[in-house]
N, C-alpha and C positions, 0 to 999 in steps of 0.2 A: 570607377563605376560601381565596383563591388560595395564600397562604403554606402552610397545612397540607396542601393538595393537592400542592403542589410537593415538600414535605418527604416526603410519603408516596411519591410516585413515585420519589424519589431514595433511598429507604430500601434497606438491604442486601437484605432479602427480595424486594422488588419487582425490584431490579436483577438478582438471582440468577435469579428466575423468568423475566424477560425474556431474559436471556442463554441460559438453557436452551432457551427456545422458539426463539430464533434458531438455535442449534446444531442443534436437531431439524429445523428447516425446511431448513437447508443440506443436511443428510444426505438429506432427502426429495427435494429437487430433484436432487441428485447421483444417487441410486439410481434415480429414475424417468425419467432423461433419457439421451440418447445424446451422448457427448462425444468430441471429436477434439482432439488436442494437436499443435501445430506448434512447431518450434524447441526441443523438449525436449533436443536434443543439446547446446545451449549450457549449461544448468545442469548436465546430466549430466557434462560434461567436468570441471567444478569439483568436483562431488560425488565423482566417481571418484578424483580426485587429492587430495581433502581440502583444496582451496584455497577460502578464503572470498571472498564477494562481497556487495555490497549490492543487494537486489532493489528494484524500483520499480514501482508501479502507482498509478493515480489513485484518489482517495478514493471516487468514484462506483462503482468496480468492486471494492469491498472485500468484498462479501458472500461470493462463491464462491472468492475467491483462496486461502484456506487449503488447499483441495483441489487446487490446482495443485502443491503441494509433495509430490512423490512419492518422498521419501527419508527415511531414519531420521535423517539429519543434522539437528541442532536448528536451528530457525529462530525468530527473535525479531522482533516488530513494534514499531517505535517508536510509542508511544501517548502522546497528549496528556495533560497534567494537567487538561485541560478536563473538565467534569462527565461528558461522554459517554465519556471514556477508560476508566472502570471497567467500563462495560457492554461495550465492545469487548474489553477484556482478559478478562473472564469468558466471553464468547462464543467467544474463541479457545482457551481452556484445554482444552476437550474434544478438540481436534485436536492436542494436544501442542505448541502454539505458545507460546513465552514472550513476555514483553513487556519493553520498556525504556520507562520513564516519563520524560517531559520534552520539551523542545524544543531545536532547534538554531537559532541566530540567524544573521543575515546576515553573510557574510564572516568566519565563525568567531566573531563577537562573541556571547557567550552571555548569555541571560537566561532567566527562568522555568525554572530548573533546567537550562539548556543546558550548563553546564560538566559537571555530573554525567552528563547524557545522553550527551555526546560521549565522556566517559571510559568509560562503560558500553559504548557501541557498540564502541570500540576493544578493550576487554577481551573482549567477545563474539567479535569477529573474530579476535583473537589466539589464542583457544581453538580455532579451526578451525570455529566455528559461523557462523551467518549472520544478517543483519539486513535487514529490509525497511522501506521508507518509503512514505508517500503524499505526494509532493512538493507537492501542492496543499492538504493538510489542515492543521488541522482546519476552516478557515474560508474557504478559497479565495483568489483567484478560481479557478473551475473549470478544471482542465486547464492551469493555468499554474504552472510549477515555481518554487519558491523555491530559493535557493542552498544551503540547509542540507544537502541530500543530496550535493552536490558537495564542500562543505567537509568533510563526514564521510568521503567516499571518499578525498579527498586526504590527510586526516590519517591514515587507516588504510592508505593505499596499496593499495587494492583497486578492481576495476572495478565498474561498475553494470550490472545486467542488467534491462532493462525487460520487463514482462509485462502481459497484459490478457486479458479474456475477453468473450464476447458470447453471446447466446442468441436463438433464433428467436421466442420468445414472452416478452414482458417488460412490465413497468410501470416508467416513469421517475417517480420521486418529484418533487414540486414543491419541491425543496430546492435550495440553491445548487450542489450537485454533480450534480444530476439523478441521484440514486442509483438504480442499476439493480437492480430486483427481478425475478428470473426466476420464471416459473411452473413448477410440476412438470410431468412428462410433456412434456419439451421436447427441443430439440436445441441443443447448444452447442459452443463451441470455446475452448480456451486457446491463446494464442500467446506464446511467448518470443522476445525479440529478441536480436540479437547483443550481446556484452559491449561496454560503452562505457568506454574508458580516459580518465579525466579527470585523471590525476595525473602522467603521464609528460611531457607537453608543458607545460612551465612558462610558455611564451610565451602560452598561451591564458588569457584572463581567466576569472574565476569566472563572470561572466555569460555569456560565450560557451559555456563548458562546460555551464552550466545550460540554455541554449537548445538544445543538442544533445540533452540528455536529454529535454527537453520535446517536441522534434520527433519523437524516436524513439517516445515513449509515445503521442503523438497519432496517429502513423502506424499503430501496432499496434491502437489502438482503432478507427480508421477501417477497417482491413482486417478486423478481427474482426466489426464490425457489418455490413459489406457481405457478408461470407461468410454471415452468418445472415439475409440479406435485410432488414436494418434500415437506416434512415437514420442515419448517424453522428451522435453527439452532438457539437455544436460547442464549442470552448473559449470561455470568457468573453472579452469584449473587453478588460477591464481587466487589467493586469499587477500583480503584488503590489508595493505601495509599501514593504512591510516584510516580511522573511522570517520565517516562523514554521513550522518544519518538523516535522510529526508526523502521526500518523494520527487 
């Protein structure tokens, strides 16, 4: 019985219905809540000059991040070939956000569609468009970055801009990423961090650059949670033994 139920839940009509419900809920939370944005000058400087960058946010902060994108410049999210990837892709579509499917592997070694994903990422950035990553997705550990995002930024020779959001009233899911579900009629904040240059200093190792990105993202999450009166979500203790970079 479990097999037919799983197939039903993964069927195209069910996925489409779930994605539409997610998009509707995101719009409801956005419309009924008061939002503040800090650090918007960082992405605006790139948008204004038409210069590409790679955005970064943790998987647990995925739900409301599409609405942090306040420009007509096209943004694409790196989405896993994992079964949840199709749901995420469909939920992003109503917001005009494109997707890149695949994974990027440790130290540029590609598997699971990684070569095609890296090629697509570079093509998107060369068109003057933008790509975002969840460096701890799709399986974690929570808030621990894999090196794929740095490998992609170095290959494309673009900076990484970290971002996060938090709300005053929330539910944290009992999932590996402690996925943040904001309630409607809320108060929230988006925070953008300073650009992180990971490709100019060739003396810095891939792991060192990845730790800089991780630290910046965790600092933003901590600041956003505290601003909203919430206890910050802690990173997982374990570090990734193998990089698998996607949303």
